[in-house]
NUNUVEX-765189 format. One line per 10 residues: number of its first residue (from 1); their letters; for each residue x, y, z of C-alpha. Coordinates in pm, whole numbers, m for minus. Layout:
NUM = A = X Y Z; ...
END
This chain:
1 = MLVALRVAMS = 9445 9688 6874; 9638 10010 6885; 9875 10100 6609; 10242 10033 6671; 10421 10336 6806; 10782 10403 6724; 10999 10431 7033; 11328 10608 6983; 11505 10470 7284; 11755 10197 7355
11 = GFSGAVKLGD = 11852 10037 7681; 11522 9882 7785; 11531 9514 7862; 11341 9284 7631; 11085 9203 7900; 10983 9568 7908; 10997 9635 7534; 10828 9316 7431; 10610 9218 7724; 10234 9212 7683
21 = LDDFINPSQS = 10156 9489 7930; 9796 9469 8039; 9825 9488 8415; 9638 9813 8465; 9365 9910 8220; 9275 9770 7882; 9427 9992 7611; 9215 10300 7554; 9151 10447 7214; 9299 10786 7291
31 = CVVALNGDKL = 9567 10922 7519; 9448 11125 7816; 9706 11387 7725; 9576 11614 7450; 9753 11759 7150; 9646 12100 7016; 9333 12103 7231; 9204 11773 7093; 9225 11416 7214; 9527 11242 7069
41 = DLSAAELAVP = 9446 11009 6781; 9705 10736 6820; 9678 10644 6455; 9826 10985 6377; 10087 11004 6649; 10440 10896 6712; 10666 10895 7013; 11020 11014 7060; 11212 10962 7381; 11504 11201 7429
51 = EGGEVLLRKR = 11763 11197 7701; 11616 11234 8048; 11339 10982 8001; 11060 11214 7889; 10817 11101 7622; 10741 11348 7345; 10410 11305 7167; 10391 11459 6819; 10152 11466 6529; 10283 11248 6248
61 = GVPSTASTPP = 10462 11451 5983; 10595 11708 6228; 10978 11721 6210; 11150 11571 6511; 11350 11890 6544; 11038 12084 6635; 11102 12306 6932; 11016 12160 7268; 10807 12382 7496; 10913 12441 7853
71 = APVVRGAPLP = 10770 12196 8101; 10441 12315 8258; 10474 12466 8602; 10168 12275 8721; 10131 11907 8642; 9827 11866 8422; 9822 12235 8324; 9707 12339 7973; 9909 12187 7695; 10064 12384 7406
81 = SAPGEAVKVS = 9826 12461 7125; 10061 12584 6855; 10086 12334 6566; 10402 12129 6569; 10479 12175 6935; 10552 11860 7134; 10387 11765 7460; 10616 11653 7741; 10492 11357 7943; 10713 11254 8233
91 = LSDCLACSGC = 10673 10932 8427; 10501 11117 8710; 10245 11245 8456; 10173 10897 8323; 9840 10745 8421; 9948 10392 8325; 9631 10367 8121; 9799 10171 7839; 9665 10434 7599; 10005 10470 7432
101 = VTSAETVLLE = 10115 10110 7479; 10089 9823 7235; 10152 9457 7310; 10488 9494 7132; 10632 9806 7294; 10625 9965 7636; 10751 10316 7704; 10914 10359 8044; 11187 10573 8186; 11544 10465 8125
111 = AQSAEAFKRA = 11608 10506 8497; 11366 10218 8562; 11543 9966 8339; 11772 9669 8378; 12048 9877 8218; 12030 10127 8505; 12063 9835 8748; 12368 9700 8563; 12522 10045 8554; 12482 10074 8933
121 = LREASEPADA = 12648 9735 8979; 12944 9843 8765; 12977 10164 8964; 12955 9986 9299; 13223 9735 9191; 13487 10008 9149; 13774 10003 9403; 13681 10153 9737; 13915 10450 9690; 13793 10528 9336
131 = SAFVVDGETT = 13620 10866 9304; 13528 10834 8936; 13437 10567 8686; 13392 10543 8310; 13048 10515 8146; 13022 10489 7766; 13373 10626 7730; 13310 10926 7956; 13450 10971 8304; 13194 11067 8566
141 = RRKIRAVVVT = 13194 11115 8942; 13138 10794 9130; 12843 10797 9369; 12712 10441 9412; 12904 10241 9672; 12668 9947 9731; 12361 9784 9578; 12074 9628 9773; 11787 9429 9618; 11440 9369 9762
151 = VAPQSRASLA = 11241 9079 9612; 10862 9064 9628; 10732 8720 9733; 10495 8722 9431; 10795 8757 9198; 10982 8484 9382; 10682 8253 9343; 10667 8320 8968; 11036 8239 8921; 11014 7935 9149
161 = AVAGLDALEA = 10722 7788 8954; 10917 7798 8626; 11241 7675 8784; 11065 7389 8966; 11187 7507 9307; 11019 7552 9641; 11002 7906 9779; 11297 7867 10017; 11527 7720 9754; 11425 7991 9508
171 = ARRLTGFFKS = 11505 8256 9771; 11848 8099 9831; 11920 8082 9459; 11807 8439 9401; 12027 8554 9689; 12320 8361 9544; 12259 8494 9191; 12236 8858 9295; 12541 8834 9519; 12737 8668 9239
181 = IGVARVFDAA = 12687 8979 9025; 12782 9224 9299; 12473 9290 9514; 12556 9348 9881; 12226 9240 10041; 11911 9066 9920; 11591 9123 10119; 11227 9020 10096; 10944 9273 10062; 10734 9054 10291
191 = AARDVSLLET = 10940 9183 10585; 10805 9531 10513; 10457 9391 10446; 10414 9323 10818; 10475 9692 10891; 10225 9793 10625; 9962 9551 10758; 10006 9662 11119; 9969 10028 11025; 9670 9960 10797
201 = GEEFCARFAE = 9487 9768 11069; 9548 10044 11322; 9446 10316 11076; 9120 10141 10988; 9018 10090 11350; 9079 10460 11420; 8887 10576 11114; 8596 10341 11183; 8566 10467 11540; 8585 10826 11413
211 = AKLKRREKEL = 8309 10761 11159; 8082 10609 11424; 8146 10903 11657; 8070 11163 11389; 7756 10977 11288; 7639 10975 11649; 7705 11348 11676; 7499 11406 11360; 7212 11204 11501; 7212 11412 11820
221 = ENDGATDDSD = 7217 11736 11620; 6932 11624 11393; 6716 11452 11657; 6798 11103 11536; 6806 11176 11164; 7123 11113 10969; 7263 11274 10657; 7464 11025 10453; 7554 11299 10205; 7790 11454 10458
231 = AEAHPLPVLS = 8115 11309 10326; 8324 11456 10606; 8126 11260 10863; 8196 10935 10680; 8565 10876 10602; 8472 10521 10504; 8531 10301 10320; 8906 10281 10362; 9065 10175 10032; 9399 9994 10047
241 = SACPGFVCYA = 9687 10186 9893; 9941 9919 9796; 9845 9926 9425; 10021 10219 9250; 9805 10186 8939; 9491 10249 9142; 9650 10539 9333; 9754 10701 9006; 9403 10655 8866; 9245 10805 9178
251 = EKTHGPTLLK = 9473 11108 9177; 9425 11195 8812; 9066 11096 8753; 8871 11153 9075; 9081 11384 9290; 8969 11463 9648; 8641 11275 9609; 8831 10946 9616; 9166 11039 9769; 9017 11095 10117
261 = HISAVKSPQA = 8918 10728 10124; 9263 10588 10039; 9474 10451 10321; 9771 10673 10400; 9994 10374 10475; 10292 10316 10247; 10310 10002 10035; 10565 9732 10131; 10798 9856 9854; 10789 10209 9996
271 = VMGTIVKSRV = 10828 10085 10354; 11132 9881 10254; 11275 10183 10072; 11258 10382 10396; 11430 10101 10589; 11702 10047 10327; 11791 10414 10281; 11811 10470 10656; 11885 10167 10870; 12055 9947 10610
281 = AEALGVAPDA = 12260 10234 10467; 12386 10316 10815; 12474 9950 10881; 12667 9928 10555; 12847 10252 10630; 12734 10437 10318; 12532 10752 10262; 12169 10703 10150; 12242 10849 9806; 12544 10617 9770
291 = LFHASVMPCF = 12325 10309 9824; 12137 10192 9514; 11814 10019 9610; 11644 9804 9347; 11323 9612 9399; 11189 9314 9206; 10813 9346 9162; 10532 9163 8977; 10390 9484 8831; 10511 9753 8589
301 = DKKLEASRAD = 10320 10018 8783; 10564 9981 9073; 10806 10174 8852; 10562 10463 8872; 10543 10434 9249; 10921 10437 9289; 10946 10761 9090; 10708 10955 9319; 10868 11253 9491; 10687 11148 9812
311 = FSRDVEVPEG = 10917 10846 9832; 11244 11039 9837; 11458 11184 10112; 11690 11482 10138; 12058 11404 10180; 12314 11658 10291; 12587 11726 10036; 12939 11742 10189; 13133 12067 10213; 12834 12297 10235
321 = GGATATQETD = 12675 12177 9915; 12325 12196 10061; 12084 11907 10028; 11986 11684 9740; 11694 11444 9704; 11745 11071 9655; 11473 10819 9579; 11423 10552 9844; 11378 10296 9567; 11609 10380 9278
331 = CVLTTGEVAQ = 11499 10115 9030; 11222 9860 8991; 11275 9541 8792; 10985 9320 8695; 10993 8945 8739; 11046 8905 8365; 11340 9146 8365; 11512 8949 8642; 11456 8627 8445; 11632 8787 8150
341 = LIADAAEASG = 11918 8897 8376; 11957 8534 8484; 11950 8426 8119; 12220 8681 8033; 12438 8563 8323; 12393 8199 8219; 12504 8278 7864; 12800 8484 7986; 12916 8189 8195; 12907 7963 7892
351 = ETKGVSDSPA = 12585 7785 7983; 12368 7715 7681; 12111 7471 7818; 11767 7610 7741; 11895 7970 7714; 12092 8035 7397; 11868 7800 7201; 11551 7982 7308; 11375 8176 7030; 11519 8522 6970
361 = GAADAAARAR = 11233 8688 6785; 11031 8977 6922; 10732 8754 6994; 10954 8511 7184; 11090 8736 7460; 10862 8548 7701; 11021 8220 7598; 11366 8358 7671; 11245 8489 8007; 11111 8143 8094
371 = AGAAALARAP = 11445 7993 7995; 11620 8239 8223; 11386 8158 8511; 11453 7788 8458; 11826 7864 8482; 11764 7989 8837; 11771 7623 8945; 12141 7617 8846; 12235 7951 9005; 12467 7956 9310
381 = RAALDGWLAC = 12306 7925 9651; 12352 8154 9949; 12212 8184 10299; 11934 8437 10345; 12014 8783 10477; 11850 8785 10819; 11497 8890 10915; 11474 9152 10640; 11489 8855 10405; 11200 8698 10602
391 = AGTSPGTSPG = 11438 8426 10715; 11344 8218 11015; 11521 7936 11194; 11408 7639 11394; 11359 7673 11773; 11678 7699 11969; 11866 7902 11711; 11881 8277 11670; 11710 8429 11367; 11971 8703 11358
401 = TAMDTDCGDA = 11921 9077 11343; 11835 9298 11053; 12201 9364 10981; 12338 9022 11069; 12382 8939 10702; 12750 8864 10652; 12679 8505 10551; 12897 8288 10335; 12772 8148 10007; 12785 7787 10122
411 = LTTEEERSEF = 12509 7629 10329; 12573 7358 10585; 12335 7067 10630; 12232 7205 10969; 12149 7542 10815; 11946 7374 10544; 11737 7196 10806; 11678 7502 11025; 11618 7781 10774; 11269 7870 10647
421 = LYAPSVPGGG = 11067 8164 10516; 10788 8346 10694; 10465 8371 10494; 10147 8571 10561; 9892 8405 10785; 9581 8381 10567; 9378 8076 10675; 9206 7912 10381; 9433 8074 10122; 9379 8391 9926
431 = GGSGGYLDYT = 9561 8706 10015; 9813 8674 9731; 9824 9054 9717; 9951 9094 10073; 9655 8988 10285; 9530 9341 10363; 9163 9244 10382; 9223 8930 10586; 9445 9094 10848; 9243 9416 10879
441 = FRRAARVLFG = 8913 9228 10909; 9038 9005 11189; 9208 9298 11364; 8895 9517 11346; 8669 9235 11468; 8892 9182 11771; 8963 9547 11857; 8625 9704 11776; 8385 9425 11870; 8583 9179 12083
451 = VSVEGPLPFT = 8525 8898 11831; 8805 8655 11749; 8767 8533 11390; 8917 8187 11342; 8966 7986 11025; 8902 8095 10666; 8686 8403 10615; 8336 8323 10482; 8361 8509 10151; 8069 8547 9915
461 = TPRAKNPDLR = 8076 8648 9549; 7788 8886 9469; 7822 8802 9101; 7877 8435 9030; 8082 8498 8715; 8300 8762 8878; 8541 8595 9124; 8750 8912 9144; 8485 9076 9364; 8446 8906 9702
471 = EVTLEVGGKT = 8267 9025 10014; 8280 8924 10378; 8070 9051 10668; 8084 9032 11046; 7757 8998 11235; 7717 9066 11606; 7380 9010 11770; 7214 8950 11433; 7333 9285 11296; 7599 9342 11030
481 = VLRFAAAYGF = 7873 9549 11190; 8149 9515 10929; 8138 9474 10551; 8468 9424 10369; 8544 9353 10003; 8831 9261 9774; 8797 9426 9432; 9046 9329 9163; 9049 9469 8810; 8907 9799 8693
491 = RNIQNVVRKC = 8558 9676 8626; 8518 9608 8998; 8714 9916 9102; 8473 10138 8912; 8178 9987 9100; 8353 10063 9430; 8425 10419 9315; 8059 10473 9225; 7955 10366 9575; 8207 10601 9730
501 = KAGAAFGGDG = 8092 10896 9520; 7726 10817 9585; 7789 10828 9960; 7647 10482 10026; 7602 10412 10398; 7893 10203 10515; 7848 9842 10619; 7889 9913 10988; 7569 10118 10972; 7373 9845 10800
511 = GDGYDFVEIM = 7413 9997 10453; 7522 9821 10137; 7845 10020 10123; 8180 9885 10236; 8392 9968 10537; 8720 9851 10381; 8818 9745 10029; 9137 9573 9925; 9189 9714 9575; 9423 9583 9307
521 = ACPSGCLNGG = 9421 9695 8945; 9531 9355 8815; 9263 9086 8773; 9341 8812 9028; 9568 9053 9214; 9945 9089 9237; 10022 8725 9156; 9883 8801 8811; 10076 9127 8767; 10180 9237 8420
531 = GQLPPPPAFE = 10548 9193 8506; 10511 8825 8599; 10621 8539 8377; 10334 8435 8147; 10182 8087 8151; 10405 7843 7962; 10266 7713 7633; 10252 7344 7551; 10477 7421 7252; 10724 7702 7216
541 = PGFRLSEHAP = 10672 7932 6915; 10811 7769 6601; 10787 7415 6741; 10742 7134 6485; 10696 6764 6550; 10933 6699 6258; 11120 6901 6000; 10833 6905 5751; 10542 6897 5994; 10308 7197 6001
551 = LPTTLGGTTA = 10321 7443 6287; 10067 7368 6563; 9749 7573 6532; 9763 7658 6903; 10041 7667 7160; 9808 7530 7428; 9968 7504 7771; 9876 7627 8120; 9583 7865 8158; 9625 8195 8342
561 = KALVDELEEL = 9389 8078 8618; 9579 7753 8669; 9904 7947 8690; 9765 8190 8950; 9643 7893 9157; 9995 7746 9149; 10154 8077 9244; 9913 8120 9534; 10009 7780 9672; 10378 7867 9639
571 = YHTGGLRARG = 10318 8207 9797; 10153 8063 10108; 10305 7718 10157; 10631 7743 9966; 10561 7429 9763; 10348 7273 9491; 10194 6946 9603; 10066 6848 9258; 10419 6874 9115; 10593 6722 9417
581 = IGVGVGAASC = 10776 7046 9496; 10847 7114 9862; 10663 6809 9994; 10776 6537 10230; 10892 6515 10589; 11053 6838 10705; 11013 6993 10361; 10794 7290 10462; 10978 7601 10346; 10721 7859 10459
591 = VAREPSANRD = 10578 7914 10804; 10267 8131 10844; 10297 8418 11090; 10073 8704 11202; 10233 9049 11166; 10176 9109 11539; 10387 8799 11611; 10691 8940 11427; 10933 9009 11711; 11184 9175 11479
601 = VAAMYEKFVR = 10926 9430 11365; 10833 9490 11728; 11200 9552 11806; 11224 9792 11511; 10930 9993 11643; 11099 10012 11981; 11453 10100 11870; 11413 10256 11524; 11068 10414 11520; 11066 10479 11894
611 = GDVGSARAKA = 10690 10473 11897; 10396 10234 11884; 10203 10124 11577; 9985 10415 11464; 10176 10668 11676; 10278 11010 11544; 10635 10889 11491; 10513 10579 11308; 10289 10790 11084; 10577 11024 11002
621 = MWHTRYHDRS = 10782 10724 10889; 10532 10478 10738; 10253 10701 10604; 10242 10908 10287; 10011 11155 10113; 9833 11182 9781; 9784 11468 9540; 9492 11600 9341; 9614 11585 8981; 9269 11595 8826
631 = AEAAMSAGGT = 9155 11824 8547; 8965 12034 8798; 9287 12095 8991; 9463 12200 8671; 9180 12440 8591; 9183 12596 8938; 9559 12646 8900; 9499 12867 8598; 9425 12629 8313; 9144 12668 8065
641 = AAAAANLKIT = 8834 12455 8090; 8884 12306 7744; 9243 12199 7806; 9168 12067 8155; 8869 11869 8034; 9088 11692 7782; 9298 11555 8067; 9000 11357 8193; 9000 10994 8093; 8676 10828 8000
651 = SDW = 8550 10543 8211; 8432 10310 7935; 8740 10086 7932
END
């Protein structure tokens, strides 16, 4: 276990400071960022976090007043070598490798905290004609006019499981809670997931056809011989890009070798950011930089994604002030942080049941988060905010438009009967990370080979004791024409990377390589993200059967696997049959739907994108790019070989 690092920063929520962050890579023994030309020995290092959210790494014993060097011009450029100088590490430099993280403390930017979210709510609540507001006794110019929240369905499932609610009721309660504290609109990231899936399916089909064409051209040039070492002729496999931890790892560890394989399609969080800062901002009558967009996600690494400059937009400053950049997602809250917000609100309202009596020690932040999630069952209810909240209604009623969200907080009996949530169509279950493999496989089979795949996909597990690596193939005429895989966790990701770097023939050519891989850094995928609520123990910490009884030797409780199974059922069906949640006549709260059947998304492509799926206009709006931040790139930009080599992270995690 790594030594405890001192963090000189306040304002982080307890879920961030005290959570057991292990959703990316197991803690490494040294930081990838070097001090004085050597790898950083964490046993001889300390952290200081000044204003602005940068992390300063120093050798122990060096005064905190040591001069701070100017930030490098090139990210990943050589680090200062003079003794006593501090190394600046911004959030965009962080690899999320857990190398400077212990199970007791997590260092993140202040801008990605619950305090930043609360500050935005206070600013948005100022009178409409107010041009300034007071923060910590200082008057500052008011900018935020409205706050919008996007909730990931994985986070909703985690909160619903603890609160004992079905998915629809949890969505209503979350909407009611957020609106009670000043949020203008509450949406569901699953609405943007359909856009991401449609674009991913179209992109894969195009890249597969391109690979086949280039291979055929090579065969004609070489009289039937092929050269699998020609990487440009084989842009496969396509690697899904929704996991920011994996993208960060690819950029900083493997560079162009791996980046060319990653799908260019934005994640659902990034897609929703584009929609909120354009279409929703316009509907609310506020400028994009005056609209604060927060997302609730199951993973800490989504904070890294939100901070990327690629997911920002330029906004014109009035009166000839030029343009300024605003992030499309201003703040990311984990599931645990939202649970603590609910706990805080419950205490502020005078409610003490299960909240104020929860343990207050550092090791018991999870217990308080669970108490807050349980309090969700007593939060106010509100109708869902239209199709961007994935709300559907029974036949004969209108589902509303994207901006038809001026709903009252009370629900009528008729509304309760007609309202439901749309869930991803993944026959046979699975797909708790968005269903990228399932949708793309079925789409490719239909478009490329004219095969309609019905029912659950016939997955196989190449290694019996490794359920986080699953494969599925499509055979036509006795020949394998497609080979897809889902690889969760870095052990499996590294195997995929090795195949990519070795230039293994892709599955469509009968090789043992893959055509498409759904990649997630978290074992078991997004439902098991590091920001989710942990499995509840049988006994809370400090529990005793009687006053003089000994403490239990183990807390027992639900296993991580059992919890993920529950969350997957909630994610797809909206209920938990074993616990009697969301069962009975007319109790279904989730209805499965193919992305291509989403009429609201189709209307958005027609009126907002003004182009088809995969068109140039769609790519300009829903696609992104990646950057080579590897040591080799730093060296080519003028760095020394020794300093650049120290930025490489070892692969023996």
